N, CA, C and O of each residue as an XYZ file, in Angstrom:
432
protein
N      -1.377     -4.167   -226.772
C      -2.060     -6.219   -226.526
C      -2.349     -6.252   -224.804
O      -1.528     -6.143   -223.894
N      -3.152     -6.357   -224.771
C      -3.426     -7.258   -223.594
C      -3.431     -8.754   -223.223
O      -4.106     -9.472   -223.961
N      -2.716     -9.397   -222.089
C      -2.722    -10.412   -222.325
C      -2.910    -10.755   -220.275
O      -2.710    -10.156   -219.219
N      -3.279    -11.750   -220.639
C      -3.153    -12.057   -218.841
C      -1.895    -12.259   -218.702
O      -1.164    -12.083   -219.677
N      -1.398    -12.643   -217.550
C      -0.099    -12.466   -216.894
C       0.249    -14.176   -216.804
O       1.400    -14.556   -217.023
N      -0.550    -14.892   -216.556
C      -0.632    -16.542   -216.276
C      -0.179    -16.876   -217.786
O       0.644    -17.761   -218.021
N      -0.778    -16.103   -218.780
C      -0.475    -17.233   -220.395
C       1.299    -17.134   -220.559
O       2.038    -17.856   -221.228
N       1.673    -15.840   -219.592
C       3.176    -16.005   -220.181
C       4.051    -16.793   -219.371
O       5.160    -17.202   -219.716
N       3.290    -17.047   -217.886
C       4.268    -18.317   -216.966
C       4.822    -19.470   -218.085
O       4.130    -19.910   -219.003
N       6.101    -19.822   -217.824
C       6.727    -20.449   -218.170
C       6.723    -20.713   -219.715
O       6.991    -21.801   -220.224
N       6.428    -19.720   -220.305
C       7.064    -19.674   -222.056
C       8.746    -19.581   -222.018
O       9.407    -19.133   -221.081
N       9.110    -19.967   -222.918
C      10.435    -19.747   -223.012
C      11.278    -18.378   -223.594
O      10.738    -18.048   -224.649
N      12.015    -17.792   -223.383
C      12.764    -16.527   -223.635
C      13.857    -17.121   -224.531
O      14.572    -18.034   -224.117
N      13.993    -16.560   -225.856
C      14.766    -16.600   -226.796
C      15.492    -15.347   -226.580
O      15.186    -14.415   -225.836
N      16.699    -15.501   -227.499
C      17.288    -14.616   -228.159
C      16.774    -14.149   -230.181
O      16.352    -14.973   -230.992
N      16.926    -13.201   -230.352
C      16.965    -13.078   -231.706
C      17.368    -14.459   -232.439
O      16.417    -15.213   -232.644
N      18.667    -14.909   -232.872
C      19.085    -16.143   -233.426
C      17.922    -17.362   -233.045
O      17.687    -18.323   -233.777
N      17.403    -17.148   -232.020
C      15.929    -18.303   -231.592
C      17.003    -19.382   -230.509
O      16.656    -20.501   -230.131
N      17.906    -18.930   -230.274
C      18.364    -19.782   -229.310
C      17.634    -19.874   -227.650
O      17.373    -18.987   -226.837
N      17.535    -20.724   -227.628
C      16.254    -20.662   -226.102
C      17.371    -20.018   -224.867
O      18.526    -20.428   -224.757
N      16.880    -19.150   -224.160
C      18.169    -18.777   -223.064
C      17.053    -18.894   -221.603
O      17.265    -18.111   -220.678
N      16.392    -19.470   -221.541
C      15.558    -19.552   -220.268
C      13.887    -19.800   -220.608
O      13.447    -20.003   -221.740
N      13.093    -19.735   -219.389
C      11.745    -19.337   -219.389
C      11.333    -18.198   -218.143
O      12.123    -18.134   -217.201
N      10.283    -17.424   -218.125
C       9.170    -16.943   -217.352
C       8.963    -17.625   -216.130
O       8.000    -18.380   -216.265
N       9.391    -17.677   -215.135
C       9.148    -18.254   -213.881
C       8.010    -17.218   -213.252
O       6.901    -17.683   -212.988
N       8.274    -15.876   -213.023
C       7.177    -15.025   -212.417
C       7.020    -13.200   -213.251
O       7.749    -12.616   -214.053
N       6.056    -12.904   -212.743
C       5.733    -11.218   -213.259
C       5.762    -10.685   -211.891
O       5.017    -10.992   -210.960
N       6.671     -9.894   -211.903
C       6.368     -9.010   -211.070
C       6.250     -7.165   -210.453
O       7.027     -6.211   -210.420
N       5.241     -7.343   -210.164
C       4.119     -5.999   -210.731
C       4.664     -4.762   -209.523
O       5.158     -5.195   -208.482
N       4.581     -3.692   -209.661
C       4.812     -2.338   -208.858
C       3.420     -2.084   -208.628
O       2.690     -1.531   -209.450
N       2.901     -2.684   -206.988
C       1.869     -1.943   -206.930
C       1.466     -0.386   -206.665
O       0.395      0.151   -206.385
N       2.121     -0.142   -206.769
C       2.164      1.700   -207.294
C       1.453      2.417   -207.983
O       0.950      3.507   -207.708
N       1.366      1.465   -209.421
C       0.701      2.006   -210.419
C       0.448      0.808   -210.788
O      -0.141      1.007   -211.851
N       0.489     -0.359   -210.633
C      -0.515     -1.452   -211.190
C       0.677     -2.400   -212.678
O       0.406     -3.325   -213.443
N       1.734     -1.713   -212.519
C       2.327     -2.103   -213.892
C       2.855     -3.020   -213.499
O       3.294     -2.947   -212.352
N       3.083     -4.519   -214.411
C       4.415     -5.265   -214.107
C       5.908     -4.599   -214.839
O       6.227     -4.245   -215.974
N       6.633     -4.664   -213.399
C       8.256     -3.844   -213.867
C       9.041     -5.149   -214.357
O       9.695     -5.002   -215.389
N       9.055     -6.039   -213.925
C       9.955     -7.133   -214.658
C       8.990     -8.965   -214.604
O       8.016     -9.453   -214.029
N       9.790     -9.288   -215.353
C       9.920    -10.892   -215.411
C      11.061    -11.447   -214.815
O      12.156    -10.889   -214.888
N      10.837    -12.760   -214.088
C      12.100    -13.134   -213.300
C      12.005    -14.582   -214.517
O      11.145    -15.309   -215.015
N      13.229    -14.416   -214.546
C      13.484    -15.426   -215.715
C      14.882    -16.715   -215.296
O      16.028    -16.381   -214.992
N      14.497    -17.839   -215.371
C      15.239    -18.941   -215.088
C      16.434    -19.196   -216.187
O      15.920    -19.301   -217.300
N      17.631    -19.308   -216.225
C      18.273    -19.336   -217.645
C      19.161    -20.741   -217.132
O      20.332    -20.952   -217.450
N      18.376    -21.580   -216.325
C      18.988    -23.019   -216.003
C      20.506    -23.144   -216.411
O      20.988    -22.309   -215.645
N      21.379    -23.562   -217.001
C      22.592    -24.039   -217.101
C      23.033    -23.085   -218.218
O      24.215    -23.175   -218.551
N      22.313    -22.241   -218.809
C      22.711    -21.372   -219.899
C      23.885    -20.689   -219.112
O      24.000    -20.537   -217.896
N      24.727    -20.316   -220.132
C      26.490    -19.334   -219.571
C      26.980    -19.948   -218.364
O      27.548    -19.159   -217.609
N      26.903    -21.308   -217.929
C      27.204    -22.041   -216.672
C      26.552    -20.948   -215.187
O      27.121    -20.593   -214.154
N      25.045    -20.667   -215.751
C      24.850    -19.682   -214.664
C      24.105    -20.854   -213.456
O      24.291    -20.586   -212.270
N      23.401    -21.939   -213.757
C      22.571    -23.205   -212.734
C      21.392    -22.583   -212.309
O      20.722    -21.701   -212.846
N      21.267    -23.120   -211.376
C      19.538    -22.060   -210.970
C      19.346    -20.931   -210.647
O      18.317    -20.728   -210.001
N      19.873    -20.243   -210.831
C      20.148    -18.509   -210.685
C      19.129    -17.945   -211.516
O      19.003    -18.159   -212.722
N      18.173    -16.970   -210.567
C      17.497    -16.463   -211.380
C      17.724    -14.916   -211.332
O      18.329    -14.351   -210.421
N      17.029    -14.136   -212.697
C      17.337    -12.998   -212.933
C      15.818    -12.109   -213.221
O      14.816    -12.470   -213.839
N      16.100    -10.895   -212.545
C      14.829     -9.555   -212.556
C      15.237     -9.059   -214.469
O      16.234     -8.384   -214.723
N      14.465     -9.451   -215.353
C      14.825     -8.755   -216.722
C      13.636     -7.706   -216.727
O      12.641     -8.249   -216.248
N      13.462     -6.783   -216.990
C      12.697     -5.191   -217.601
C      11.664     -5.795   -218.620
O      12.003     -5.998   -219.786
N      10.601     -6.035   -218.239
C       9.619     -6.567   -219.346
C       9.502     -5.951   -220.772
O       9.099     -6.495   -221.800
N      10.085     -4.314   -220.525
C      10.372     -3.548   -221.678
C      11.308     -3.976   -222.873
O      11.336     -3.515   -224.014
N      12.252     -5.223   -222.175
C      13.657     -5.314   -222.443
C      12.988     -6.350   -223.267
O      13.716     -6.427   -224.257
N      11.996     -7.204   -223.419
C      11.336     -8.153   -223.875
C      10.172     -7.624   -225.108
O       9.467     -6.618   -225.177
N      10.341     -8.772   -225.985
C       8.947     -8.917   -226.866
C       8.133     -9.608   -227.006
O       8.482    -10.780   -227.147
N       7.013     -9.388   -227.037
C       6.066    -11.425   -227.560
C       6.348    -11.865   -228.644
O       6.724    -10.887   -229.289
N       6.413    -12.914   -229.383
C       6.409    -13.336   -230.287
C       5.284    -14.268   -229.927
O       5.516    -15.189   -229.145
N       4.138    -14.108   -230.412
C       2.931    -15.120   -229.875
C       2.978    -15.690   -231.149
O       1.940    -16.350   -231.099
N       3.469    -15.914   -232.309
C       3.784    -17.056   -233.028
C       3.784    -18.301   -232.750
O       2.985    -19.232   -232.857
N       5.743    -18.021   -232.043
C       6.521    -18.881   -231.674
C       5.865    -19.312   -229.820
O       6.226    -20.329   -229.228
N       4.993    -18.379   -229.291
C       5.205    -18.441   -227.975
C       6.214    -18.094   -227.287
O       6.723    -18.991   -226.615
N       6.459    -17.548   -227.260
C       7.733    -17.241   -226.522
C       7.729    -14.879   -226.241
O       6.981    -13.907   -226.346
N       8.820    -15.171   -225.953
C       9.242    -14.043   -225.673
C      10.920    -13.816   -226.240
O      11.685    -14.780   -226.232
N      11.272    -12.761   -226.609
C      12.316    -12.211   -227.289
C      13.157    -11.495   -225.887
O      12.581    -10.855   -225.007
N      14.604    -11.774   -225.934
C      15.031    -10.865   -224.918
C      16.493    -10.562   -226.130
O      17.016    -11.420   -226.841
N      16.769     -9.469   -226.061
C      17.817     -9.132   -227.663
C      19.259     -8.306   -226.662
O      19.620     -7.373   -227.380
N      19.634     -8.310   -226.110
C      20.897     -8.324   -224.774
C      21.968     -8.823   -225.929
O      21.514     -9.392   -226.921
N      23.244     -8.632   -225.814
C      24.240     -9.264   -225.640
C      24.598    -10.312   -224.831
O      24.362    -10.266   -223.623
N      25.118    -11.214   -225.324
C      25.661    -12.342   -224.172
C      26.247    -12.052   -222.950
O      26.069    -12.552   -221.839
N      27.304    -10.760   -223.510
C      27.988    -10.829   -222.258
C      27.253     -9.536   -221.054
O      27.642     -9.210   -219.933
N      26.480     -9.216   -221.594
C      25.045     -8.380   -220.357
C      24.573     -9.463   -220.233
O      24.492     -9.352   -219.010
N      24.093    -10.647   -220.453
C      23.289    -11.968   -219.586
C      24.378    -12.310   -218.804
O      24.018    -12.877   -217.773
N      25.801    -12.152   -218.930
C      27.210    -12.980   -218.347
C      27.337    -12.392   -216.885
O      27.741    -12.942   -215.860
N      26.804    -10.930   -217.127
C      27.473     -9.596   -215.986
C      25.872     -9.689   -214.994
O      26.019     -9.371   -213.814
N      24.698    -10.020   -215.342
C      23.538     -9.315   -215.489
C      23.079     -9.864   -213.192
O      23.590    -10.815   -212.602
N      22.053     -8.846   -212.580
C      21.966     -8.838   -211.470
C      21.131    -10.046   -211.378
O      20.005    -10.130   -211.870
N      21.824    -11.124   -210.623
C      20.558    -12.149   -209.909
C      20.625    -12.642   -209.100
O      21.524    -12.153   -208.416
N      19.992    -13.778   -208.453
C      19.422    -13.789   -207.362
C      19.261    -15.601   -206.959
O      18.972    -16.078   -208.057
N      19.304    -16.579   -206.112
C      19.296    -17.442   -206.333
C      17.855    -17.685   -205.828
O      17.166    -17.008   -205.064
N      17.629    -18.703   -206.395
C      16.112    -19.687   -205.975
C      15.170    -19.581   -204.831
O      13.988    -19.317   -205.048
N      15.789    -19.844   -203.157
C      15.701    -19.833   -202.630
C      15.868    -18.329   -201.501
O      15.370    -18.113   -200.396
N      16.596    -17.670   -202.189
C      16.878    -16.128   -201.702
C      16.085    -15.129   -202.461
O      16.618    -14.022   -202.377
N      14.993    -15.126   -203.175
C      14.444    -13.588   -203.257
C      14.792    -12.593   -203.073
O      15.017    -12.512   -201.866
N      15.210    -10.791   -204.037
C      15.107     -9.738   -203.255
C      14.003     -9.348   -202.665
O      12.829     -9.481   -203.009
N      14.656     -8.673   -201.404
C      13.080     -7.979   -200.329
C      11.782     -7.564   -201.432
O      12.140     -7.594   -202.610
N      10.972     -7.351   -201.300
C       9.561     -6.560   -202.170
C      10.233     -5.330   -202.034
O      10.603     -4.741   -203.049
N      10.482     -4.764   -200.672
C      10.610     -3.505   -200.404
C      11.936     -3.031   -200.758
O      12.048     -1.820   -200.562
N      13.097     -3.660   -201.270
C      14.028     -3.092   -201.608
C      14.476     -2.012   -202.771
O      15.414     -2.291   -203.518
N      14.045     -1.257   -202.843
C      13.886     -0.043   -203.894
C      15.116     -0.001   -204.693
O      15.104     -0.069   -205.922
N      16.105      0.102   -204.031
C      17.701      0.579   -204.338
C      17.966     -0.994   -204.903
O      19.188     -0.975   -205.050
N      17.641     -1.965   -205.190
C      17.858     -3.621   -205.641
C      17.144     -3.394   -206.762
O      17.860     -3.660   -207.727
N      15.959     -2.992   -207.131
C      14.902     -2.796   -207.738
C      15.546     -1.866   -209.318
O      15.592     -2.258   -210.484
N      16.006     -0.409   -208.633
C      15.912      0.533   -209.285
C      17.883     -0.217   -210.268
O      18.123      0.062   -211.443
N      18.665     -0.895   -209.576
C      19.428     -1.283   -210.258
C      19.610     -2.001   -211.259
O      20.574     -2.125   -212.014
N      18.191     -2.673   -211.204
C      18.181     -3.902   -212.176
C      17.723     -3.248   -213.221
O      17.774     -3.785   -214.328
N      17.274     -2.168   -213.082
C      16.183     -1.080   -214.604
C      17.991     -0.296   -215.104
O      18.623     -0.342   -216.159
N      18.247      0.265   -213.937
C      20.039      1.116   -214.713
C      20.337     -0.242   -215.683
O      20.194     -0.338   -216.902
N      20.758     -1.162   -214.798
C      21.516     -2.421   -215.492
C      21.612     -2.609   -216.837
O      22.631     -2.858   -217.481
N      20.350     -2.460   -217.276
C      19.593     -2.983   -218.471
C      19.344     -1.449   -219.654
O      19.535     -1.440   -220.870
N      18.916     -0.397   -218.853
C      19.254      0.662   -219.684
C      20.670      0.743   -220.132
O      20.759      1.226   -221.260
N      21.487      0.506   -219.739
C      22.801      0.922   -220.047
C      23.094      0.552   -221.238
O      24.200      0.814   -221.711
């Protein structure tokens, strides 16, 4: 399925139980291959994380077109310890080590 990136910005992210985890703030594209690498997700007050943002590899989520949301099916503990960043201090786009650490974190 191919959809426009703008059509999922602002969509909610839920777990497999239907609990609201946050929303999609942005999609990040790897310009070397044209692939959306990860979604920037805000979890709001979820798990006491405040306004922190999280990079979630897009392949970790599935699209639920009926409920217009993305499903992120990872254990709660993984979200509690997920690498995040402040909304006013995004990781540098050229920081390959940081981007690789995000992929590695979710592939464990």
